[in-house]
OpenMM code with the backbone's topology and positions (N, CA, C; nanometers):
from openmm import Vec3, app, unit

residues = "MET SER ILE GLU LYS ASP LEU GLU HIS LYS ASN ILE ASN GLN ARG GLN SER LEU ILE VAL TYR LEU LYS SER VAL ASN ASN GLN TYR LYS LEU ARG ARG TYR GLY ASP ILE VAL TYR PHE SER LYS LYS CYS ALA TYR CYS ILE LEU TYR VAL ASN GLN LYS ASP ALA ASP GLU ILE ARG GLU GLU LEU ASN ALA LEU ASP PHE VAL ASP GLN VAL THR LYS SER SER TRP ASP GLN ILE ASP LEU SER SER ASP HIS ILE GLU LYS GLN ILE SER ASP LEU GLY VAL GLN ALA GLU LYS LYS LEU GLN GLU THR GLN GLU ASP MET GLU GLN LEU LEU".split()
positions = [
    Vec3(-1.1956, -0.7572, -1.0093),
    Vec3(-1.1001, -0.7703, -1.1179),
    Vec3(-1.0252, -0.6379, -1.1327),
    Vec3(-0.8951, -0.6447, -1.1515),
    Vec3(-0.8151, -0.5237, -1.1602),
    Vec3(-0.8187, -0.4656, -1.3010),
    Vec3(-0.7781, -0.3422, -1.3098),
    Vec3(-0.7757, -0.2721, -1.4379),
    Vec3(-0.6742, -0.3362, -1.5312),
    Vec3(-0.5584, -0.3773, -1.4774),
    Vec3(-0.4546, -0.4388, -1.5598),
    Vec3(-0.5044, -0.5666, -1.6252),
    Vec3(-0.5817, -0.6464, -1.5504),
    Vec3(-0.6337, -0.7709, -1.6074),
    Vec3(-0.7357, -0.7416, -1.7172),
    Vec3(-0.8146, -0.6349, -1.7004),
    Vec3(-0.9094, -0.5969, -1.8051),
    Vec3(-0.8359, -0.5532, -1.9313),
    Vec3(-0.7265, -0.4791, -1.9154),
    Vec3(-0.6539, -0.4269, -2.0308),
    Vec3(-0.5727, -0.5331, -2.1039),
    Vec3(-0.5411, -0.6435, -2.0359),
    Vec3(-0.4649, -0.7494, -2.1007),
    Vec3(-0.5395, -0.8075, -2.2203),
    Vec3(-0.6714, -0.8094, -2.2142),
    Vec3(-0.7521, -0.8699, -2.3191),
    Vec3(-0.7829, -0.7724, -2.4324),
    Vec3(-0.7487, -0.6472, -2.4160),
    Vec3(-0.7697, -0.5462, -2.5190),
    Vec3(-0.6406, -0.5301, -2.5991),
    Vec3(-0.6495, -0.4634, -2.7125),
    Vec3(-0.5309, -0.4368, -2.7944),
    Vec3(-0.4716, -0.3012, -2.7572),
    Vec3(-0.4418, -0.2823, -2.6296),
    Vec3(-0.3857, -0.1578, -2.5798),
    Vec3(-0.2461, -0.1879, -2.5273),
    Vec3(-0.1497, -0.1046, -2.5670),
    Vec3(-0.0128, -0.1233, -2.5181),
    Vec3(-0.0070, -0.0948, -2.3690),
    Vec3(0.0490, -0.1885, -2.2948),
    Vec3(0.0694, -0.1682, -2.1520),
    Vec3(0.1855, -0.0712, -2.1333),
    Vec3(0.1723, 0.0186, -2.0362),
    Vec3(0.2742, 0.1195, -2.0114),
    Vec3(0.3369, 0.0968, -1.8752),
    Vec3(0.4617, 0.1362, -1.8628),
    Vec3(0.5356, 0.1274, -1.7372),
    Vec3(0.5936, 0.2649, -1.7093),
    Vec3(0.5808, 0.3100, -1.5865),
    Vec3(0.6408, 0.4390, -1.5535),
    Vec3(0.7779, 0.4165, -1.4914),
    Vec3(0.8733, 0.4937, -1.5400),
    Vec3(1.0098, 0.4906, -1.4893),
    Vec3(1.0376, 0.6237, -1.4214),
    Vec3(1.1023, 0.6174, -1.3072),
    Vec3(1.1422, 0.7390, -1.2371),
    Vec3(1.2902, 0.7594, -1.2670),
    Vec3(1.3200, 0.8706, -1.3330),
    Vec3(1.4561, 0.8992, -1.3784),
    Vec3(1.5124, 1.0135, -1.2949),
    Vec3(1.6125, 0.9836, -1.2133),
    Vec3(1.6793, 1.0846, -1.1312),
    Vec3(1.7945, 1.1427, -1.2117),
    Vec3(1.8011, 1.2751, -1.2171),
    Vec3(1.8961, 1.3427, -1.3044),
    Vec3(2.0083, 1.4094, -1.2258),
    Vec3(2.1263, 1.4128, -1.2845),
    Vec3(2.2380, 1.4885, -1.2273),
    Vec3(2.2251, 1.6353, -1.2654),
    Vec3(2.1778, 1.6590, -1.3874),
    Vec3(2.1615, 1.7942, -1.4387),
    Vec3(2.0202, 1.8100, -1.4928),
    Vec3(1.9452, 1.9060, -1.4421),
    Vec3(1.8061, 1.9241, -1.4847),
    Vec3(1.7958, 1.9860, -1.6240),
    Vec3(1.9048, 2.0396, -1.6758),
    Vec3(1.9021, 2.1040, -1.8071),
    Vec3(1.8847, 2.0046, -1.9215),
    Vec3(1.9152, 1.8796, -1.8976),
    Vec3(1.9108, 1.7793, -2.0037),
    Vec3(1.7837, 1.6958, -2.0038),
    Vec3(1.6853, 1.7328, -1.9280),
    Vec3(1.5646, 1.6507, -1.9181),
    Vec3(1.4902, 1.6402, -2.0508),
    Vec3(1.5078, 1.7356, -2.1401),
    Vec3(1.4383, 1.7309, -2.2687),
    Vec3(1.4910, 1.6182, -2.3588),
    Vec3(1.6115, 1.5733, -2.3341),
    Vec3(1.6692, 1.4646, -2.4131),
    Vec3(1.5987, 1.3321, -2.3860),
    Vec3(1.5238, 1.3242, -2.2761),
    Vec3(1.4536, 1.2007, -2.2412),
    Vec3(1.3294, 1.1777, -2.3270),
    Vec3(1.2862, 1.2782, -2.4014),
    Vec3(1.1651, 1.2659, -2.4841),
    Vec3(1.1757, 1.1571, -2.5894),
    Vec3(1.2952, 1.1290, -2.6336),
    Vec3(1.3099, 1.0264, -2.7376),
    Vec3(1.2895, 0.8856, -2.6829),
    Vec3(1.2923, 0.8691, -2.5506),
    Vec3(1.2761, 0.7378, -2.4887),
    Vec3(1.1321, 0.7071, -2.4487),
    Vec3(1.0522, 0.8114, -2.4249),
    Vec3(0.9143, 0.7909, -2.3829),
    Vec3(0.8461, 0.9234, -2.3570),
    Vec3(0.7320, 0.9177, -2.2927),
    Vec3(0.6531, 1.0379, -2.2656),
    Vec3(0.6832, 1.0885, -2.1249),
    Vec3(0.7282, 1.2138, -2.1162),
    Vec3(0.7525, 1.2759, -1.9859),
    Vec3(0.6176, 1.3239, -1.9336),
    Vec3(0.5754, 1.2706, -1.8205),
    Vec3(0.4465, 1.3112, -1.7640),
    Vec3(0.4629, 1.4023, -1.6436),
    Vec3(0.5820, 1.4018, -1.5834),
    Vec3(0.6072, 1.4911, -1.4712),
    Vec3(0.7562, 1.5180, -1.4626),
    Vec3(0.7895, 1.6429, -1.4287),
    Vec3(0.9290, 1.6813, -1.4100),
    Vec3(0.9388, 1.7705, -1.2880),
    Vec3(1.0275, 1.7370, -1.1967),
    Vec3(1.0511, 1.8182, -1.0781),
    Vec3(1.1896, 1.8812, -1.0888),
    Vec3(1.1902, 2.0110, -1.1062),
    Vec3(1.3181, 2.0811, -1.1164),
    Vec3(1.3869, 2.0856, -0.9806),
    Vec3(1.3080, 2.1006, -0.8755),
    Vec3(1.3620, 2.1103, -0.7400),
    Vec3(1.4283, 1.9790, -0.6968),
    Vec3(1.3610, 1.8675, -0.7222),
    Vec3(1.4132, 1.7365, -0.6802),
    Vec3(1.4925, 1.6658, -0.7900),
    Vec3(1.4962, 1.7229, -0.9087),
    Vec3(1.5746, 1.6721, -1.0223),
    Vec3(1.5376, 1.5292, -1.0608),
    Vec3(1.4099, 1.5088, -1.0915),
    Vec3(1.3684, 1.3781, -1.1432),
    Vec3(1.2530, 1.3955, -1.2402),
    Vec3(1.2347, 1.2942, -1.3251),
    Vec3(1.1261, 1.2889, -1.4229),
    Vec3(1.0510, 1.1576, -1.4047),
    Vec3(0.9235, 1.1623, -1.4371),
    Vec3(0.8467, 1.0387, -1.4502),
    Vec3(0.8216, 1.0217, -1.5991),
    Vec3(0.8660, 0.9082, -1.6486),
    Vec3(0.8655, 0.8810, -1.7918),
    Vec3(0.7829, 0.7561, -1.8172),
    Vec3(0.6863, 0.7644, -1.9103),
    Vec3(0.6075, 0.6472, -1.9475),
    Vec3(0.6661, 0.5853, -2.0733),
    Vec3(0.6867, 0.4534, -2.0674),
    Vec3(0.7381, 0.3777, -2.1821),
    Vec3(0.6523, 0.2533, -2.1995),
    Vec3(0.6648, 0.1879, -2.3148),
    Vec3(0.5950, 0.0617, -2.3352),
    Vec3(0.6521, -0.0420, -2.2393),
    Vec3(0.5639, -0.1218, -2.1810),
    Vec3(0.6062, -0.2162, -2.0783),
    Vec3(0.7036, -0.3212, -2.1315),
    Vec3(0.6838, -0.3638, -2.2559),
    Vec3(0.7728, -0.4671, -2.3101),
    Vec3(0.9134, -0.4136, -2.3368),
    Vec3(0.9290, -0.2822, -2.3527),
    Vec3(1.0593, -0.2210, -2.3769),
    Vec3(1.1198, -0.1592, -2.2518),
    Vec3(1.0537, -0.1690, -2.1380),
    Vec3(1.0934, -0.0959, -2.0178),
    Vec3(1.2338, -0.1327, -1.9696),
    Vec3(1.2671, -0.2606, -1.9664),
    Vec3(1.3986, -0.3016, -1.9161),
    Vec3(1.5113, -0.2525, -2.0069),
    Vec3(1.4895, -0.2620, -2.1380),
    Vec3(1.5907, -0.2161, -2.2345),
    Vec3(1.6111, -0.0647, -2.2231),
    Vec3(1.5024, 0.0096, -2.2143),
    Vec3(1.5110, 0.1556, -2.2034),
    Vec3(1.5752, 0.1946, -2.0706),
    Vec3(1.5456, 0.1199, -1.9664),
    Vec3(1.6049, 0.1480, -1.8349),
    Vec3(1.7575, 0.1356, -1.8405),
    Vec3(1.8071, 0.0328, -1.9082),
    Vec3(1.9516, 0.0155, -1.9239),
    Vec3(2.0131, 0.1290, -2.0057),
    Vec3(1.9443, 0.1690, -2.1133),
    Vec3(1.9935, 0.2793, -2.1960),
    Vec3(2.0001, 0.4093, -2.1170),
    Vec3(1.8968, 0.4351, -2.0367),
    Vec3(1.8938, 0.5585, -1.9586),
    Vec3(2.0027, 0.5587, -1.8510),
    Vec3(2.0263, 0.4452, -1.7891),
    Vec3(2.1320, 0.4372, -1.6882),
    Vec3(2.2694, 0.4646, -1.7472),
    Vec3(2.2856, 0.4386, -1.8758),
    Vec3(2.4147, 0.4604, -1.9412),
    Vec3(2.4390, 0.6075, -1.9759),
    Vec3(2.3353, 0.6910, -1.9733),
    Vec3(2.3520, 0.8323, -2.0069),
    Vec3(2.4281, 0.9040, -1.8960),
    Vec3(2.5129, 1.0004, -1.9357),
    Vec3(2.5980, 1.0666, -1.8374),
    Vec3(2.5225, 1.1651, -1.7473),
    Vec3(2.4091, 1.2166, -1.7886),
    Vec3(2.3348, 1.3116, -1.7059),
    Vec3(2.2281, 1.2450, -1.6191),
    Vec3(2.2177, 1.1125, -1.6279),
    Vec3(2.1201, 1.0378, -1.5481),
    Vec3(2.1913, 0.9770, -1.4282),
    Vec3(2.1339, 0.9996, -1.3102),
    Vec3(2.1920, 0.9467, -1.1871),
    Vec3(2.1443, 0.8046, -1.1602),
    Vec3(2.0115, 0.7834, -1.1728),
    Vec3(1.9539, 0.6521, -1.1408),
    Vec3(1.8181, 0.6407, -1.2091),
    Vec3(1.7791, 0.5186, -1.2449),
    Vec3(1.6475, 0.4918, -1.3028),
    Vec3(1.5838, 0.3783, -1.2245),
    Vec3(1.4614, 0.4002, -1.1778),
    Vec3(1.3884, 0.2956, -1.1057),
    Vec3(1.2511, 0.2787, -1.1671),
    Vec3(1.1989, 0.1566, -1.1560),
    Vec3(1.0622, 0.1308, -1.2000),
    Vec3(0.9666, 0.1791, -1.0919),
    Vec3(0.8576, 0.2357, -1.1341),
    Vec3(0.7559, 0.2787, -1.0399),
    Vec3(0.6818, 0.1569, -0.9863),
    Vec3(0.6423, 0.1628, -0.8611),
    Vec3(0.5680, 0.0518, -0.8009),
    Vec3(0.4181, 0.0784, -0.8025),
    Vec3(0.3740, 0.1670, -0.8880),
    Vec3(0.2327, 0.2031, -0.8961),
    Vec3(0.1457, 0.0828, -0.9296),
    Vec3(0.1925, -0.0079, -1.0126),
    Vec3(0.1119, -0.1228, -1.0521),
    Vec3(0.0969, -0.2253, -0.9398),
    Vec3(0.1722, -0.2093, -0.8316),
    Vec3(0.1618, -0.3016, -0.7191),
    Vec3(0.0609, -0.2547, -0.6140),
    Vec3(0.0060, -0.1356, -0.6310),
    Vec3(-0.0906, -0.0824, -0.5355),
    Vec3(-0.2256, -0.1487, -0.5580),
    Vec3(-0.2899, -0.1903, -0.4502),
    Vec3(-0.4199, -0.2556, -0.4575),
    Vec3(-0.5287, -0.1484, -0.4717),
    Vec3(-0.5884, -0.1401, -0.5905),
    Vec3(-0.6917, -0.0410, -0.6160),
    Vec3(-0.8317, -0.0985, -0.6011),
    Vec3(-0.8419, -0.2233, -0.5593),
    Vec3(-0.9742, -0.2824, -0.5418),
    Vec3(-1.0388, -0.2267, -0.4161),
    Vec3(-1.1694, -0.2364, -0.4092),
    Vec3(-1.2423, -0.1785, -0.2965),
    Vec3(-1.2735, -0.2815, -0.1889),
    Vec3(-1.2156, -0.4008, -0.1976),
    Vec3(-1.2441, -0.5064, -0.1004),
    Vec3(-1.2046, -0.4669, 0.0414),
    Vec3(-1.0869, -0.4076, 0.0570),
    Vec3(-1.0424, -0.3703, 0.1908),
    Vec3(-1.1267, -0.2569, 0.2488),
    Vec3(-1.1755, -0.1682, 0.1637),
    Vec3(-1.2612, -0.0583, 0.2103),
    Vec3(-1.3962, -0.1135, 0.2563),
    Vec3(-1.4510, -0.2072, 0.1804),
    Vec3(-1.5783, -0.2685, 0.2187),
    Vec3(-1.5655, -0.3425, 0.3515),
    Vec3(-1.4516, -0.4078, 0.3737),
    Vec3(-1.4289, -0.4778, 0.5001),
    Vec3(-1.4229, -0.3778, 0.6155),
    Vec3(-1.3548, -0.2657, 0.5959),
    Vec3(-1.3465, -0.1634, 0.7003),
    Vec3(-1.4845, -0.1083, 0.7339),
    Vec3(-1.5664, -0.0851, 0.6318),
    Vec3(-1.7004, -0.0321, 0.6547),
    Vec3(-1.7858, -0.1321, 0.7312),
    Vec3(-1.7772, -0.2596, 0.6948),
    Vec3(-1.8560, -0.3601, 0.7665),
    Vec3(-1.8070, -0.3751, 0.9109),
    Vec3(-1.6769, -0.3660, 0.9334),
    Vec3(-1.6233, -0.3714, 1.0699),
    Vec3(-1.6717, -0.2528, 1.1535),
    Vec3(-1.6734, -0.1347, 1.0932),
    Vec3(-1.7235, -0.0168, 1.1635),
    Vec3(-1.8718, -0.0317, 1.1967),
    Vec3(-1.9474, -0.0927, 1.1060),
    Vec3(-2.0900, -0.1165, 1.1311),
    Vec3(-2.1114, -0.2099, 1.2484),
    Vec3(-2.0316, -0.3158, 1.2566),
    Vec3(-2.0417, -0.4112, 1.3675),
    Vec3(-2.0065, -0.3423, 1.4988),
    Vec3(-1.9013, -0.2614, 1.4984),
    Vec3(-1.8625, -0.1890, 1.6194),
    Vec3(-1.9713, -0.0918, 1.6634),
    Vec3(-2.0333, -0.0237, 1.5681),
    Vec3(-2.1385, 0.0727, 1.6007),
    Vec3(-2.2602, 0.0021, 1.6597),
    Vec3(-2.2965, -0.1126, 1.6048),
    Vec3(-2.4102, -0.1875, 1.6590),
    Vec3(-2.3818, -0.2367, 1.8001),
    Vec3(-2.2598, -0.2830, 1.8262),
    Vec3(-2.2213, -0.3272, 1.9598),
    Vec3(-2.2341, -0.2127, 2.0602),
    Vec3(-2.1812, -0.0982, 2.0211),
    Vec3(-2.1855, 0.0180, 2.1099),
    Vec3(-2.3291, 0.0615, 2.1344),
    Vec3(-2.4136, 0.0552, 2.0327),
    Vec3(-2.5549, 0.0917, 2.0473),
    Vec3(-2.6252, -0.0041, 2.1429),
    Vec3(-2.5977, -0.1332, 2.1305),
    Vec3(-2.6572, -0.2320, 2.2210),
    Vec3(-2.6117, -0.2089, 2.3647),
    Vec3(-2.4829, -0.1791, 2.3833),
    Vec3(-2.4321, -0.1513, 2.5177),
    Vec3(-2.4999, -0.0282, 2.5774),
    Vec3(-2.5173, 0.0726, 2.4952),
    Vec3(-2.5819, 0.1953, 2.5412),
    Vec3(-2.7265, 0.1681, 2.5787),
    Vec3(-2.7962, 0.0883, 2.4987),
    Vec3(-2.9361, 0.0560, 2.5281),
    Vec3(-2.9465, -0.0255, 2.6561),
    Vec3(-2.8537, -0.1187, 2.6775),
    Vec3(-2.8535, -0.1980, 2.7997),
    Vec3(-2.8289, -0.1092, 2.9217),
    Vec3(-2.7383, -0.0135, 2.9093),
    Vec3(-2.7113, 0.0792, 3.0193),
    Vec3(-2.8339, 0.1644, 3.0508),
    Vec3(-2.9043, 0.2061, 2.9474),
    Vec3(-3.0262, 0.2886, 2.9672),
    Vec3(-3.1347, 0.2058, 3.0356),
    Vec3(-3.1483, 0.0780, 2.9993),
    Vec3(-3.2491, -0.0091, 3.0610),
    Vec3(-3.2164, -0.0325, 3.2074),
    Vec3(-3.0888, -0.0449, 3.2414),
    Vec3(-3.0485, -0.0656, 3.3801),
    Vec3(-3.0779, 0.0581, 3.4650),
    Vec3(-3.0662, 0.1765, 3.4050),
    Vec3(-3.0940, 0.2991, 3.4793),
    Vec3(-3.2439, 0.3142, 3.5052),
    Vec3(-3.3269, 0.2629, 3.4184),
    Vec3(-3.4717, 0.2761, 3.4358),
    Vec3(-3.5173, 0.1630, 3.5235),
] * unit.nanometer
topology = app.Topology()
chain = topology.addChain("A")
for resn in residues:
    res = topology.addResidue(resn, chain)
    for name in ("N", "CA", "C"):
        topology.addAtom(name, app.Element.getBySymbol(name[0]), res)
């Protein structure tokens, strides 16, 4: 079960991260009124801004209308598979490969004797 599904049943506001690309890095402080700035890159001129998920589309439109904002995109972080199913499959596959190789090695040793 994913973390998002667990949080749906709680009374916790879901958050969405928006990546805000700026034309001018001097105005990044003006973004505080729209959400929480969690990261700012002066070199690459972008901010990561957390907003409430239900307001994300409206805030995205407002930010795109600002003159110092170049582009606003939604983060795809929520689409990443954080479950351990694929890792468990890789480990079991490695175990099968190791056993095969061990059996081959033992057969080769028996043939030499």
